PDB file with one MODEL, atoms N, CA, C and O in Angstrom:
MODEL        1
ATOM      1  N   MET A   1     218.482  89.612  65.899  1.00  0.00           N
ATOM      2  CA  MET A   1     217.175  90.088  65.431  1.00  0.00           C
ATOM      3  C   MET A   1     216.069  89.540  66.341  1.00  0.00           C
ATOM      4  O   MET A   1     215.736  88.356  66.275  1.00  0.00           O
ATOM      5  N   PRO A   2     215.509  90.396  67.179  1.00  0.00           N
ATOM      6  CA  PRO A   2     214.455  89.921  68.083  1.00  0.00           C
ATOM      7  C   PRO A   2     213.153  89.642  67.341  1.00  0.00           C
ATOM      8  O   PRO A   2     212.788  90.357  66.408  1.00  0.00           O
ATOM      9  N   LEU A   3     212.469  88.602  67.769  1.00  0.00           N
ATOM     10  CA  LEU A   3     211.215  88.219  67.122  1.00  0.00           C
ATOM     11  C   LEU A   3     210.085  89.067  67.693  1.00  0.00           C
ATOM     12  O   LEU A   3     209.792  89.010  68.887  1.00  0.00           O
ATOM     13  N   LYS A   4     209.456  89.854  66.823  1.00  0.00           N
ATOM     14  CA  LYS A   4     208.338  90.689  67.255  1.00  0.00           C
ATOM     15  C   LYS A   4     207.056  89.875  67.191  1.00  0.00           C
ATOM     16  O   LYS A   4     206.762  89.240  66.178  1.00  0.00           O
ATOM     17  N   ILE A   5     206.295  89.899  68.280  1.00  0.00           N
ATOM     18  CA  ILE A   5     205.027  89.174  68.308  1.00  0.00           C
ATOM     19  C   ILE A   5     203.919  90.113  67.865  1.00  0.00           C
ATOM     20  O   ILE A   5     203.406  90.913  68.646  1.00  0.00           O
ATOM     21  N   THR A   6     203.568  89.997  66.603  1.00  0.00           N
ATOM     22  CA  THR A   6     202.469  90.774  66.044  1.00  0.00           C
ATOM     23  C   THR A   6     201.228  89.888  66.019  1.00  0.00           C
ATOM     24  O   THR A   6     201.357  88.666  66.085  1.00  0.00           O
ATOM     25  N   PRO A   7     200.044  90.459  65.927  1.00  0.00           N
ATOM     26  CA  PRO A   7     198.834  89.627  65.838  1.00  0.00           C
ATOM     27  C   PRO A   7     198.900  88.615  64.695  1.00  0.00           C
ATOM     28  O   PRO A   7     198.412  87.492  64.821  1.00  0.00           O
ATOM     29  N   ALA A   8     199.510  89.025  63.575  1.00  0.00           N
ATOM     30  CA  ALA A   8     199.616  88.137  62.414  1.00  0.00           C
ATOM     31  C   ALA A   8     200.490  86.927  62.714  1.00  0.00           C
ATOM     32  O   ALA A   8     200.118  85.793  62.411  1.00  0.00           O
ATOM     33  N   SER A   9     201.663  87.173  63.315  1.00  0.00           N
ATOM     34  CA  SER A   9     202.574  86.062  63.614  1.00  0.00           C
ATOM     35  C   SER A   9     201.971  85.144  64.680  1.00  0.00           C
ATOM     36  O   SER A   9     202.188  83.932  64.659  1.00  0.00           O
ATOM     37  N   PHE A  10     201.220  85.726  65.604  1.00  0.00           N
ATOM     38  CA  PHE A  10     200.557  84.930  66.637  1.00  0.00           C
ATOM     39  C   PHE A  10     199.507  84.026  66.015  1.00  0.00           C
ATOM     40  O   PHE A  10     199.373  82.860  66.385  1.00  0.00           O
ATOM     41  N   LEU A  11     198.765  84.581  65.064  1.00  0.00           N
ATOM     42  CA  LEU A  11     197.735  83.828  64.349  1.00  0.00           C
ATOM     43  C   LEU A  11     198.366  82.680  63.556  1.00  0.00           C
ATOM     44  O   LEU A  11     197.855  81.560  63.555  1.00  0.00           O
ATOM     45  N   ILE A  12     199.476  82.972  62.885  1.00  0.00           N
ATOM     46  CA  ILE A  12     200.201  81.953  62.124  1.00  0.00           C
ATOM     47  C   ILE A  12     200.656  80.831  63.055  1.00  0.00           C
ATOM     48  O   ILE A  12     200.562  79.651  62.715  1.00  0.00           O
ATOM     49  N   PHE A  13     201.151  81.216  64.236  1.00  0.00           N
ATOM     50  CA  PHE A  13     201.601  80.237  65.213  1.00  0.00           C
ATOM     51  C   PHE A  13     200.458  79.325  65.641  1.00  0.00           C
ATOM     52  O   PHE A  13     200.637  78.111  65.734  1.00  0.00           O
ATOM     53  N   ILE A  14     199.279  79.903  65.903  1.00  0.00           N
ATOM     54  CA  ILE A  14     198.108  79.118  66.313  1.00  0.00           C
ATOM     55  C   ILE A  14     197.705  78.147  65.206  1.00  0.00           C
ATOM     56  O   ILE A  14     197.429  76.975  65.461  1.00  0.00           O
ATOM     57  N   VAL A  15     197.677  78.659  63.958  1.00  0.00           N
ATOM     58  CA  VAL A  15     197.301  77.821  62.814  1.00  0.00           C
ATOM     59  C   VAL A  15     198.285  76.667  62.647  1.00  0.00           C
ATOM     60  O   VAL A  15     197.881  75.522  62.441  1.00  0.00           O
ATOM     61  N   LEU A  16     199.589  76.976  62.738  1.00  0.00           N
ATOM     62  CA  LEU A  16     200.617  75.946  62.583  1.00  0.00           C
ATOM     63  C   LEU A  16     200.520  74.887  63.666  1.00  0.00           C
ATOM     64  O   LEU A  16     200.625  73.695  63.376  1.00  0.00           O
ATOM     65  N   SER A  17     200.320  75.306  64.919  1.00  0.00           N
ATOM     66  CA  SER A  17     200.224  74.346  66.015  1.00  0.00           C
ATOM     67  C   SER A  17     198.975  73.481  65.853  1.00  0.00           C
ATOM     68  O   SER A  17     199.001  72.288  66.152  1.00  0.00           O
ATOM     69  N   PHE A  18     197.878  74.086  65.377  1.00  0.00           N
ATOM     70  CA  PHE A  18     196.648  73.338  65.122  1.00  0.00           C
ATOM     71  C   PHE A  18     196.862  72.293  64.039  1.00  0.00           C
ATOM     72  O   PHE A  18     196.461  71.137  64.178  1.00  0.00           O
ATOM     73  N   LEU A  19     197.508  72.726  62.946  1.00  0.00           N
ATOM     74  CA  LEU A  19     197.811  71.818  61.841  1.00  0.00           C
ATOM     75  C   LEU A  19     198.700  70.671  62.303  1.00  0.00           C
ATOM     76  O   LEU A  19     198.489  69.513  61.942  1.00  0.00           O
ATOM     77  N   TYR A  20     199.704  71.023  63.115  1.00  0.00           N
ATOM     78  CA  TYR A  20     200.628  70.017  63.630  1.00  0.00           C
ATOM     79  C   TYR A  20     199.892  68.970  64.447  1.00  0.00           C
ATOM     80  O   TYR A  20     200.123  67.771  64.286  1.00  0.00           O
ATOM     81  N   LYS A  21     198.999  69.430  65.330  1.00  0.00           N
ATOM     82  CA  LYS A  21     198.228  68.496  66.167  1.00  0.00           C
ATOM     83  C   LYS A  21     197.335  67.613  65.324  1.00  0.00           C
ATOM     84  O   LYS A  21     197.232  66.410  65.564  1.00  0.00           O
ATOM     85  N   THR A  22     196.679  68.219  64.319  1.00  0.00           N
ATOM     86  CA  THR A  22     195.770  67.461  63.454  1.00  0.00           C
ATOM     87  C   THR A  22     196.527  66.393  62.684  1.00  0.00           C
ATOM     88  O   THR A  22     196.102  65.239  62.617  1.00  0.00           O
ATOM     89  N   VAL A  23     197.658  66.791  62.101  1.00  0.00           N
ATOM     90  CA  VAL A  23     198.479  65.847  61.330  1.00  0.00           C
ATOM     91  C   VAL A  23     198.987  64.734  62.240  1.00  0.00           C
ATOM     92  O   VAL A  23     198.994  63.564  61.859  1.00  0.00           O
ATOM     93  N   TRP A  24     199.415  65.109  63.449  1.00  0.00           N
ATOM     94  CA  TRP A  24     199.922  64.120  64.409  1.00  0.00           C
ATOM     95  C   TRP A  24     198.852  63.106  64.763  1.00  0.00           C
ATOM     96  O   TRP A  24     199.124  61.906  64.798  1.00  0.00           O
ATOM     97  N   LEU A  25     197.623  63.577  65.028  1.00  0.00           N
ATOM     98  CA  LEU A  25     196.510  62.680  65.351  1.00  0.00           C
ATOM     99  C   LEU A  25     196.203  61.769  64.169  1.00  0.00           C
ATOM    100  O   LEU A  25     195.983  60.569  64.336  1.00  0.00           O
ATOM    101  N   TRP A  26     196.190  62.351  62.977  1.00  0.00           N
ATOM    102  CA  TRP A  26     195.897  61.624  61.746  1.00  0.00           C
ATOM    103  C   TRP A  26     196.931  60.527  61.526  1.00  0.00           C
ATOM    104  O   TRP A  26     196.587  59.389  61.205  1.00  0.00           O
ATOM    105  N   LEU A  27     198.214  60.886  61.703  1.00  0.00           N
ATOM    106  CA  LEU A  27     199.298  59.915  61.533  1.00  0.00           C
ATOM    107  C   LEU A  27     199.203  58.796  62.557  1.00  0.00           C
ATOM    108  O   LEU A  27     199.407  57.630  62.219  1.00  0.00           O
ATOM    109  N   SER A  28     198.894  59.139  63.811  1.00  0.00           N
ATOM    110  CA  SER A  28     198.806  58.113  64.850  1.00  0.00           C
ATOM    111  C   SER A  28     197.647  57.158  64.566  1.00  0.00           C
ATOM    112  O   SER A  28     197.746  55.958  64.825  1.00  0.00           O
ATOM    113  N   ARG A  29     196.545  57.700  64.031  1.00  0.00           N
ATOM    114  CA  ARG A  29     195.416  56.829  63.666  1.00  0.00           C
ATOM    115  C   ARG A  29     195.798  55.868  62.556  1.00  0.00           C
ATOM    116  O   ARG A  29     195.469  54.683  62.601  1.00  0.00           O
ATOM    117  N   ILE A  30     196.503  56.398  61.550  1.00  0.00           N
ATOM    118  CA  ILE A  30     196.935  55.562  60.421  1.00  0.00           C
ATOM    119  C   ILE A  30     197.902  54.486  60.900  1.00  0.00           C
ATOM    120  O   ILE A  30     197.773  53.317  60.539  1.00  0.00           O
ATOM    121  N   THR A  31     198.878  54.895  61.722  1.00  0.00           N
ATOM    122  CA  THR A  31     199.890  53.942  62.174  1.00  0.00           C
ATOM    123  C   THR A  31     199.290  52.856  63.049  1.00  0.00           C
ATOM    124  O   THR A  31     199.807  51.740  63.088  1.00  0.00           O
ATOM    125  N   GLN A  32     198.201  53.168  63.757  1.00  0.00           N
ATOM    126  CA  GLN A  32     197.541  52.140  64.558  1.00  0.00           C
ATOM    127  C   GLN A  32     196.865  51.102  63.677  1.00  0.00           C
ATOM    128  O   GLN A  32     196.782  49.929  64.042  1.00  0.00           O
ATOM    129  N   LYS A  33     196.380  51.536  62.509  1.00  0.00           N
ATOM    130  CA  LYS A  33     195.681  50.630  61.599  1.00  0.00           C
ATOM    131  C   LYS A  33     196.632  49.807  60.735  1.00  0.00           C
ATOM    132  O   LYS A  33     196.227  48.808  60.140  1.00  0.00           O
ATOM    133  N   LEU A  34     197.895  50.225  60.667  1.00  0.00           N
ATOM    134  CA  LEU A  34     198.848  49.518  59.817  1.00  0.00           C
ATOM    135  C   LEU A  34     199.154  48.117  60.351  1.00  0.00           C
ATOM    136  O   LEU A  34     199.223  47.909  61.563  1.00  0.00           O
ATOM    137  N   PRO A  35     199.336  47.157  59.438  1.00  0.00           N
ATOM    138  CA  PRO A  35     199.717  45.799  59.852  1.00  0.00           C
ATOM    139  C   PRO A  35     201.197  45.746  60.206  1.00  0.00           C
ATOM    140  O   PRO A  35     202.040  45.499  59.342  1.00  0.00           O
ATOM    141  N   TRP A  36     201.514  45.979  61.487  1.00  0.00           N
ATOM    142  CA  TRP A  36     202.909  46.110  61.904  1.00  0.00           C
ATOM    143  C   TRP A  36     203.725  44.852  61.693  1.00  0.00           C
ATOM    144  O   TRP A  36     204.920  44.929  61.408  1.00  0.00           O
ATOM    145  N   LYS A  37     203.090  43.682  61.829  1.00  0.00           N
ATOM    146  CA  LYS A  37     203.836  42.426  61.638  1.00  0.00           C
ATOM    147  C   LYS A  37     204.380  42.338  60.220  1.00  0.00           C
ATOM    148  O   LYS A  37     205.535  41.968  60.010  1.00  0.00           O
ATOM    149  N   ILE A  38     203.542  42.680  59.253  1.00  0.00           N
ATOM    150  CA  ILE A  38     203.953  42.631  57.845  1.00  0.00           C
ATOM    151  C   ILE A  38     205.054  43.652  57.590  1.00  0.00           C
ATOM    152  O   ILE A  38     206.031  43.363  56.899  1.00  0.00           O
ATOM    153  N   ILE A  39     204.890  44.847  58.152  1.00  0.00           N
ATOM    154  CA  ILE A  39     205.888  45.905  57.966  1.00  0.00           C
ATOM    155  C   ILE A  39     207.224  45.497  58.562  1.00  0.00           C
ATOM    156  O   ILE A  39     208.274  45.720  57.961  1.00  0.00           O
ATOM    157  N   LYS A  40     207.181  44.893  59.755  1.00  0.00           N
ATOM    158  CA  LYS A  40     208.424  44.446  60.393  1.00  0.00           C
ATOM    159  C   LYS A  40     209.110  43.379  59.551  1.00  0.00           C
ATOM    160  O   LYS A  40     210.333  43.377  59.413  1.00  0.00           O
ATOM    161  N   GLN A  41     208.310  42.464  58.985  1.00  0.00           N
ATOM    162  CA  GLN A  41     208.885  41.425  58.128  1.00  0.00           C
ATOM    163  C   GLN A  41     209.545  42.047  56.910  1.00  0.00           C
ATOM    164  O   GLN A  41     210.624  41.624  56.496  1.00  0.00           O
ATOM    165  N   LEU A  42     208.886  43.066  56.331  1.00  0.00           N
ATOM    166  CA  LEU A  42     209.454  43.755  55.172  1.00  0.00           C
ATOM    167  C   LEU A  42     210.746  44.466  55.531  1.00  0.00           C
ATOM    168  O   LEU A  42     211.713  44.448  54.771  1.00  0.00           O
ATOM    169  N   ILE A  43     210.749  45.102  56.718  1.00  0.00           N
ATOM    170  CA  ILE A  43     211.945  45.825  57.152  1.00  0.00           C
ATOM    171  C   ILE A  43     213.086  44.847  57.425  1.00  0.00           C
ATOM    172  O   ILE A  43     214.246  45.135  57.131  1.00  0.00           O
ATOM    173  N   MET A  44     212.743  43.677  57.996  1.00  0.00           N
ATOM    174  CA  MET A  44     213.769  42.697  58.352  1.00  0.00           C
ATOM    175  C   MET A  44     214.373  42.022  57.127  1.00  0.00           C
ATOM    176  O   MET A  44     215.465  41.460  57.208  1.00  0.00           O
ATOM    177  N   LYS A  45     213.674  42.071  55.990  1.00  0.00           N
ATOM    178  CA  LYS A  45     214.211  41.441  54.787  1.00  0.00           C
ATOM    179  C   LYS A  45     215.469  42.180  54.357  1.00  0.00           C
ATOM    180  O   LYS A  45     215.449  43.406  54.239  1.00  0.00           O
ATOM    181  N   PRO A  46     216.566  41.460  54.119  1.00  0.00           N
ATOM    182  CA  PRO A  46     217.827  42.124  53.779  1.00  0.00           C
ATOM    183  C   PRO A  46     217.762  42.894  52.467  1.00  0.00           C
ATOM    184  O   PRO A  46     218.468  43.888  52.300  1.00  0.00           O
ATOM    185  N   GLY A  47     216.929  42.450  51.537  1.00  0.00           N
ATOM    186  CA  GLY A  47     216.815  43.137  50.248  1.00  0.00           C
ATOM    187  C   GLY A  47     216.354  44.572  50.413  1.00  0.00           C
ATOM    188  O   GLY A  47     216.878  45.489  49.780  1.00  0.00           O
ATOM    189  N   LEU A  48     215.359  44.749  51.279  1.00  0.00           N
ATOM    190  CA  LEU A  48     214.825  46.089  51.506  1.00  0.00           C
ATOM    191  C   LEU A  48     215.854  46.980  52.188  1.00  0.00           C
ATOM    192  O   LEU A  48     215.978  48.163  51.871  1.00  0.00           O
ATOM    193  N   VAL A  49     216.587  46.398  53.125  1.00  0.00           N
ATOM    194  CA  VAL A  49     217.631  47.152  53.832  1.00  0.00           C
ATOM    195  C   VAL A  49     218.687  47.632  52.845  1.00  0.00           C
ATOM    196  O   VAL A  49     219.123  48.782  52.900  1.00  0.00           O
ATOM    197  N   LEU A  50     219.095  46.743  51.941  1.00  0.00           N
ATOM    198  CA  LEU A  50     220.082  47.104  50.926  1.00  0.00           C
ATOM    199  C   LEU A  50     219.546  48.195  49.999  1.00  0.00           C
ATOM    200  O   LEU A  50     220.267  49.118  49.619  1.00  0.00           O
ATOM    201  N   LEU A  51     218.259  48.068  49.643  1.00  0.00           N
ATOM    202  CA  LEU A  51     217.626  49.055  48.775  1.00  0.00           C
ATOM    203  C   LEU A  51     217.619  50.425  49.442  1.00  0.00           C
ATOM    204  O   LEU A  51     217.930  51.433  48.808  1.00  0.00           O
ATOM    205  N   ILE A  52     217.261  50.454  50.730  1.00  0.00           N
ATOM    206  CA  ILE A  52     217.235  51.718  51.482  1.00  0.00           C
ATOM    207  C   ILE A  52     218.636  52.305  51.565  1.00  0.00           C
ATOM    208  O   ILE A  52     218.819  53.511  51.401  1.00  0.00           O
ATOM    209  N   ASN A  53     219.623  51.456  51.820  1.00  0.00           N
ATOM    210  CA  ASN A  53     221.008  51.925  51.882  1.00  0.00           C
ATOM    211  C   ASN A  53     221.447  52.536  50.559  1.00  0.00           C
ATOM    212  O   ASN A  53     222.110  53.572  50.535  1.00  0.00           O
ATOM    213  N   LYS A  54     221.071  51.882  49.448  1.00  0.00           N
ATOM    214  CA  LYS A  54     221.412  52.411  48.123  1.00  0.00           C
ATOM    215  C   LYS A  54     220.770  53.768  47.902  1.00  0.00           C
ATOM    216  O   LYS A  54     221.403  54.693  47.393  1.00  0.00           O
ATOM    217  N   LEU A  55     219.484  53.879  48.296  1.00  0.00           N
ATOM    218  CA  LEU A  55     218.771  55.141  48.116  1.00  0.00           C
ATOM    219  C   LEU A  55     219.388  56.247  48.959  1.00  0.00           C
ATOM    220  O   LEU A  55     219.474  57.392  48.514  1.00  0.00           O
ATOM    221  N   LEU A  56     219.822  55.913  50.179  1.00  0.00           N
ATOM    222  CA  LEU A  56     220.421  56.900  51.062  1.00  0.00           C
ATOM    223  C   LEU A  56     221.786  57.357  50.551  1.00  0.00           C
ATOM    224  O   LEU A  56     222.160  58.519  50.708  1.00  0.00           O
ATOM    225  N   LYS A  57     222.529  56.427  49.935  1.00  0.00           N
ATOM    226  CA  LYS A  57     223.872  56.768  49.441  1.00  0.00           C
ATOM    227  C   LYS A  57     223.819  57.639  48.198  1.00  0.00           C
ATOM    228  O   LYS A  57     224.720  58.448  47.976  1.00  0.00           O
ATOM    229  N   ASN A  58     222.764  57.489  47.371  1.00  0.00           N
ATOM    230  CA  ASN A  58     222.655  58.277  46.130  1.00  0.00           C
ATOM    231  C   ASN A  58     222.398  59.752  46.409  1.00  0.00           C
ATOM    232  O   ASN A  58     222.282  60.545  45.475  1.00  0.00           O
TER     233      ASN A  58
ENDMDL
END
């Protein structure tokens, strides 16, 4: 099934790419403000790792 490029699908593509860029910028700004040292300590704690493993297995 070949993808037909209609004005509507092109417009949707532009909107989606715009949204993607905006969300990406927003996420990068948030991640820069996050206290990475604290997050790393939380990730390194074995309790959290076990909790994540349990959640993934369920």
